[in-house]
N, C-alpha and C positions, 0 to 999 in steps of 0.2 A: 368586384373589389379586388385590388391587388393583394397578394398574399401577405405582404409585409404590414398592411394596414390592420390585419387581424391578429398580428403577433402579440404576445404577452409582454408588456413593458417590464424591464428589469426592476425588481423590487429595490426600493431605496433603503438598503441596509448598509450602514456605515461599517467598513471593515474593522474600525477601532471601536471596541465596546465602551471603553472609557479611558481617560488619560488623566494623570496627575503630574503636572509640569512636563518634563521631558519623557516621563514614563508612560507608555501607551500599551494597553492590553488589547490584543487583536483576536478576532475570531479564529484566525489560523493558528495562533499559539495555543488558544484554548482547546482547539481540536486535538492537538498533540497531547495536551495535559489530560483531557478526558479519555483519549485512547489509552494512554499509559496507565492511568489510575484504574480504569475498568479492566484493562488487561491484567494488571497486577493483582487485583482482587480475584479475578477468575483463575489466574494461574495458581494462586495460593489454594483455592478450593480444589483444583484439579490434582494437587499433590496427593490427595487421598484416593485417587482413581486407580484401578488395577493397572499395573505396568508402569506407573509414573516413576521416573528416575530421580525426581527431586522431592525432598521433603519441604515443608512450609518455610523453614528457615532459608534453605538454599534458593527456593523460588523467590523469596523476598530479596535476597542478595543479587539475584540475576537481573532484576529490573534495571539497576543502574548500568550494568554492562550493555544490555539491549538498547537502552536509551542512547547511550554514546554511539553504539553501532548504527542506529537509525540516523542520527544527526550527522556523524562524520561520513558514513557510507553514502547517505543521500546527497550530501553536498559534493563529495568527490565524484560520485557517479554523474551528477548533473554537469559538473565541469568537464569530465571526460567524454560523456556521451552526447551532450546537447549543445555545449557552447565553448568548446575548447579554444578556438581561435580568439574569442573575445577575452577570456580569462588569461591567456598567455600574454595578450597585449595590455591587459589591465590586472596584474596580479593582486593588487590591493583589494579588488572587488571580490576575491575569493572568500574573504572573511566576512563580507557583509551579508550574512545569512538572512537578516531581517528584511532584505529587499526581495526575498523569494529565490527560487531556484533549487529545488530538491528533486531527486530522481528516485522513484520507487525501487527500480532495479538495483541502483547503487546502494540504497538503504538495505535491501535484502542481502546483498553481499556483505555489507557492514555488520548486519545482525548475525549472519552465519559465522563470520570471523570472530565476533564477540562470544558467541556460543561455544565455538571450538576452544577458545582461550579459557573461558569459564569452566568448561568440562574438564580440561586438563588440570586446572588448579584444584578442582573438587574431585577428580578421579571418577567421573561418571560418563556415561555414553552420550556423546554430543548429539547423535541422531535422536535419541530419546528426548533430549531437551528441545530439539527443533520440533519434534512432534507436539510438544506441549505449547510452544510459542506459536506454532502454526494455527492452532485453534483460536487464539485470541487476536491474531493480527488483523483479521477483517474488521474488528471493532475500530481500530485506528484508521483503516481505510475508509470506513463509513463516515466518520466525523471529518476526516481530512478532505474528502471529496465534497462534502457539504460546504466546508470552508472555502474550497476552490470556487464553488458557485457564488457564495457570498462576496468573494473578492472579484467576481466577474472575470476570472482567468481560466485558461484551459477550456475555452468554450468550443462548441461544435461547429460543423460546417453549415453553410446556408441551407435552409429548408423551408417548405411551406406547410409543414405539419401544424395542426391546430395549437399545439403546446409550444411552438417555437418562441424563443425569447430574443429580444433585441438587447444585446449586451453593450454597455458604454464603450468598451474598447473594441467592439466588433463591427463598427460602422453602422449603417442604416439597415443592414440585412438581418432578417430573422434567422436565428441559428438553433441547432439542436442544443438543449441543455445537457450536454454529454457528461458534465460533472455529476448530474443526478443519476444518469444511467449507470455510471461507474459506482456511485454510492450504493445503488440498489444491487447490482450484480457482484462487484468485488467486495462489497461490504455486507449488506444484509443477507442476501441469498447464500453467499459463500460461507458466512458464519453459521447459518442454519444447517447447511449441508455438513460442515465440519463437526458441529455439535452433535448431530445425529450419528455420524460415524463414530465419534468418541463415546457416545452413549452405548452403541452396539458392541464395540470392540475394546473400549478403554484405550490403553496405550500398549496393549499386549502384542500387537502387530507392529513391530518396530519399523518406522518409515511410512506407515500408512497415511496418517493425517498430514504428514509433510508432503507426500505425493499428491494427495487430494487437493491440498492448498495450491501447490505449484501448478497442477493441471487446471484447476478451477480458475485461478487468477489468470493464467495464460489465455484460456479460452475467452473469459469475460473481457479482458483487456484488448485482445485481438479483435473481438466483435465490436466493442465500443469505438475502437480506432477507425472503424468504417464511417462513423458519424462525427468524430472529433477532428477539429482543425489541426493539421500538423504544425509543429513549431515553425515559425516563419524563417528562422535561421537555418533550418534543415529542409523543410518541405517533404515531398515524397521521394522515396528512395527506389530501390530495384523493383521494377514491375508494379509501381504504384504503392508499394508497401511503405509503412511508416516506421520510424525508429522504435516506437513502442511495440509494434508487431515483431520486428526483428529480434528485439531483446527478449520477447516473450517465448520465442521458439525454443531456445535451450531449456527454458523452464518447463515447457510442455513435454519435451522428450524426457527430461529427468524425472518429472512428476509421474509420467506413465510407467517408467521403469521402476520407480519406488513402489508404486501401487502393485505392479505385477510381482515384484520381489516380496512384498509384505504378505500378499494373499496366498502366495505359493510357498511360503516358508514352512518347513516341516514342524517347527516348534515355535510357540509364542515366546516373546522375549520375557525373561524373568524380571521381577522387580529388583532394582539394584539401588 
């Protein structure tokens, strides 16, 4: 039997949950909402942990800043990293966020920028805030990657593994459900690791959870990129690497440096 005959058919899940007139609620939008709400609730609880730099009121205020950082950074990052020529030729498309096109690496830079601005306005340590946000970020990645699967986008390379899926936009070939690989590694596994690190050290080792997040995400993303189909407008880059792997390399180096710095610091960070 040819391998593609044994592939799993793509589940018939409508990307639109429901619509009222021109208003449509999509799974992708719901994933953002769930990630933000759960992250907000956990962030509020972590304000009581040892070494936390935010109180509950500040953690509550931070959510709006981070949300704007995710959306603006994610969109700008996608424009710059993944489809610059298209958007230069079609500048009006830059605002059509509902059509898709978000970059995690751009969103990360947007969140860091938002945290730095928020920290200055509240006169607290920005790296301490980043440590807290790092713990909750995998929750958003978990739901976001599941939404990518539901949308049938960002699918994997052709394969004959028993769990291969034939995606509507991927032709007749069975492909790796790489979105689910990312949901498991970047989302669930990374969240568990970060939560255990937080339970052991609290936020007393300034930069530790940030470093673990950056390192863990870079390793997970670079690994899954071996199974994920590269963006068609970019394809493979230097030595067969993908854009996702190249963008993850600085994250890996910075993450390892932050971990080393935090674990070898002579004194734990005070609560501020």
